[in-house]
C-alpha positions in Angstrom: 135.5 51.3 51.9 137.4 54.2 50.5 139.4 56.6 52.8 137.1 59.5 51.9 134.0 57.6 53.0 135.7 56.4 56.3 136.6 60.0 57.1 133.0 61.1 56.3 131.6 58.5 58.6 134.1 59.5 61.4 133.1 63.1 61.1 129.4 62.3 61.1 130.0 60.2 64.2 131.9 63.1 65.9 129.1 65.5 65.0 126.5 63.2 66.4 128.4 62.9 69.7 128.8 66.6 69.9 125.0 67.1 69.4 124.2 64.5 72.0 126.7 66.1 74.4 125.2 69.5 73.9 121.7 68.2 74.4 122.8 66.4 77.6 124.4 69.5 78.8 121.3 71.4 78.2 119.2 68.9 80.1 121.7 68.9 83.0 121.7 72.7 83.1 117.8 72.6 83.1 117.8 70.1 85.9 120.4 72.1 87.9 118.3 75.3 87.4 115.2 73.4 88.7 117.1 71.9 91.7 119.3 74.9 92.4 117.5 78.0 91.0 119.3 81.3 91.1 117.8 83.5 93.8 119.5 86.9 93.8 119.6 88.8 97.2 118.7 92.5 96.9 119.8 95.1 99.5 117.5 98.1 100.1 118.6 101.2 102.1 116.3 103.1 104.3 115.2 106.7 104.7 118.0 109.1 103.5 120.3 106.1 102.9 122.5 105.2 100.0 124.8 102.5 98.6 127.0 102.7 101.6 124.4 101.3 103.9 125.2 97.7 103.4 128.9 98.0 102.6 130.0 96.0 105.6 127.5 93.2 105.2 128.1 92.8 101.5 131.9 92.8 102.0 131.6 90.1 104.8 129.5 87.8 102.5 132.0 88.2 99.7 134.9 87.5 102.0 133.2 84.3 103.3 132.3 83.2 99.8 128.5 83.5 100.5 127.8 85.7 97.5 129.1 88.3 95.1 127.9 91.8 94.4 127.0 91.5 90.7 124.4 94.2 90.1 123.7 97.7 91.2 120.8 99.8 90.1 120.2 103.5 90.6 116.7 104.9 90.1 116.2 108.5 89.3 113.1 110.5 90.4 111.5 110.1 86.9 111.8 106.3 87.1 114.9 106.1 84.9 116.9 103.1 85.9 120.7 103.3 85.6 122.8 100.1 85.8 125.9 101.0 87.7 127.2 97.4 88.0 126.4 94.4 85.8 128.8 91.4 86.1 128.4 87.6 86.4 129.0 85.8 89.7 127.9 82.9 92.0 125.1 83.6 94.5 124.5 87.1 93.0 123.8 90.1 95.3 122.4 93.3 94.1 121.8 96.8 95.4 119.0 99.2 94.6 119.7 102.8 95.3 117.2 105.6 95.0 118.6 109.0 94.1 115.5 110.5 95.7 116.1 108.7 99.0 113.3 110.5 100.8 110.6 109.6 98.3 107.2 108.3 99.1 106.8 104.6 99.9 104.4 104.1 97.0 107.0 105.5 94.6 109.7 103.3 96.0 107.5 100.2 95.5 107.2 101.0 91.8 110.9 101.7 91.4 111.8 98.5 93.1 109.6 96.5 90.8 111.4 98.0 87.8 114.8 96.9 89.1 113.6 93.4 90.1 112.1 92.8 86.6 115.6 93.6 85.1 117.3 91.3 87.7 115.0 88.4 87.2 115.3 88.7 83.5 119.1 88.6 83.7 119.3 85.5 85.8 116.1 83.8 84.6 115.1 83.9 88.3 111.6 83.4 89.5 112.3 84.7 93.0 114.6 87.1 94.9 115.5 87.7 98.5 114.9 91.2 99.9 117.1 92.6 102.7 116.1 96.0 104.0 117.4 98.4 106.6 114.8 100.6 108.3 112.4 101.9 105.7 114.0 99.4 103.3 112.4 96.6 105.3 109.1 98.4 105.3 109.5 98.7 101.5 110.2 95.0 101.1 107.1 94.2 103.2 104.9 96.6 101.2 106.3 95.2 97.9 105.2 91.7 99.0 101.7 93.0 99.9 101.2 95.0 96.7 102.7 92.6 94.2 101.6 89.3 95.8 105.0 88.0 96.9 105.2 85.0 94.6 108.5 86.4 93.3 110.0 86.8 96.8 111.6 83.9 98.7 112.8 85.7 101.8 112.5 89.1 103.4 114.9 90.4 106.0 113.9 93.6 108.0 116.6 95.3 110.0 115.3 97.8 112.5 112.3 98.4 110.3 109.3 100.5 111.6 106.6 98.0 110.7 104.2 99.8 113.1 105.7 103.1 112.3 108.2 105.3 114.2 106.7 107.9 116.5 109.9 109.9 116.2 109.0 110.4 112.5 105.9 112.4 113.6 108.1 114.5 116.0 110.6 115.2 113.3 107.9 116.0 110.8 106.5 118.7 113.1 110.0 120.1 113.7 110.8 120.5 110.0 107.5 121.9 108.9 108.1 125.2 107.2 111.8 124.7 106.7 112.2 124.8 102.9 115.3 122.6 102.9 113.6 119.8 104.8 109.9 120.0 104.2 109.9 118.0 101.0 110.3 114.6 102.8 107.3 112.5 101.8 109.0 109.4 103.2 109.1 111.0 106.6 105.3 111.3 106.6 105.1 107.6 105.4 107.0 106.5 108.5 104.5 107.8 111.1 102.4 105.1 112.9 99.2 106.2 111.3 100.7 106.1 107.8 102.3 102.7 108.2 99.1 101.3 109.6 97.3 102.4 106.5 100.1 101.2 104.2 100.1 97.7 105.7 96.3 97.5 106.1 96.3 94.2 104.1 98.9 92.5 106.3 96.6 89.6 107.0 97.0 88.7 103.3 100.8 88.6 103.5 102.0 85.7 101.3 102.6 82.9 103.8 105.2 81.2 101.5 107.6 84.0 102.1 110.0 83.5 105.0 110.8 86.5 107.1 113.6 87.4 109.5 113.1 90.6 111.5 115.9 92.1 113.6 115.3 94.5 116.5 118.0 96.5 118.0 118.0 97.0 121.8 119.8 100.0 123.4 119.9 100.8 127.1 116.9 102.9 128.1 119.3 104.8 130.4 121.2 106.2 127.4 121.4 110.0 127.2 119.2 111.8 124.8 121.0 113.1 121.8 120.5 113.5 118.1 123.1 113.8 115.3 123.0 114.6 111.6 125.4 112.8 109.3 126.5 115.3 106.8 124.4 115.8 103.6 122.6 112.5 104.1 120.7 114.0 107.0 120.7 110.6 108.7 118.9 111.1 112.0 120.0 108.9 115.0 118.6 109.0 118.5 119.9 107.2 121.5 116.4 107.0 123.2 113.1 105.4 122.3 110.3 107.9 121.6 107.8 105.6 123.2 109.9 104.6 126.2 109.9 100.9 125.2 113.1 99.0 124.4 114.3 99.6 121.0 117.2 100.8 118.8 116.7 104.5 119.6 114.4 105.1 116.6 112.3 102.0 116.2 110.8 100.2 119.2 111.1 96.4 119.6 107.4 95.8 119.0 107.5 97.8 115.8 110.6 96.0 114.5 109.0 92.6 115.2 105.5 93.4 114.2 105.3 90.6 111.6 105.5 88.0 114.4 102.2 86.3 114.7 101.2 87.5 111.2 103.8 85.6 109.1 103.9 81.8 109.6 107.5 81.4 108.6 108.8 84.1 110.9 112.1 84.4 112.8 112.9 87.1 115.3 116.4 88.2 116.4 117.2 90.8 119.0 120.6 92.6 118.9 121.7 93.8 122.2 123.5 97.2 122.0 122.5 97.8 118.4 121.5 101.3 117.5 119.3 102.1 114.5 121.9 103.4 112.1 124.4 100.7 112.9 122.3 97.5 113.2 123.1 96.3 109.7 126.9 96.5 110.6 126.7 94.4 113.7 128.8 91.1 113.3 126.0 89.2 115.1 123.4 90.5 112.7 125.6 89.9 109.6 126.1 86.3 110.8 122.4 85.8 111.5 121.2 87.2 108.2 123.8 85.1 106.3 122.6 81.9 108.0 119.0 82.8 107.3 119.7 83.4 103.6 121.6 80.2 103.3 118.9 78.0 104.8 116.8 75.7 102.6 113.6 77.3 101.4 
């Protein structure tokens, strides 16, 4: 056999090996994706919140190697989605921020769907985890109801008014007529009657979705006071409007309202946790991290 023919056979053999290796790699990747599918975790702020809401929780998970903030979406009032962060990483975490952070719940559901479509397309993901503080947890619950929940693996609600927050009705009556505060459709959506209507189909909640709900518990002897946090108008009360135990804004029964409705439900009570700080509690951060890391 001539030298030229031997080299040709060698190169043909090498090419065949490379093709087989590539095919094998593709099969292994496919199997890995089936056995260990990517499930991004999405953080949702609440009424008048922003990207800073989950800073401590996200930083803690990145430090512990539990995930990496890879994606951040900002949604404008006209449904325009701006991508503020788009990198690759293990155990991806994402934030969805609404520029109009006091928009109606129905608008927020539509905006969230736009962002999740982009996120699922990027990772080839079939499901996501949703972690919401306050109204963000209500949004996650409403999203599952409206969209069916097949694309959601887990929902975490942190101090979320799942039976409404009576204080919302009080505040609504106080701001009526004030031009700077009256355009707050989200506030109206947080009243008990509005939440009851929004979650009217709760009996049809997708039972394949696992849920962790966290309730904050402050002392009922705490003095009554209210503060406003700069331009965010973040309202925080150190008393329960209903007189029941709660985080100062949302009562325990409202925060844990999915108990008895959702089959795969876990409740967690955080002693000393106020409404605006519940997502920053080390105990809550640890509990949420454990929950997200459990097998589906």
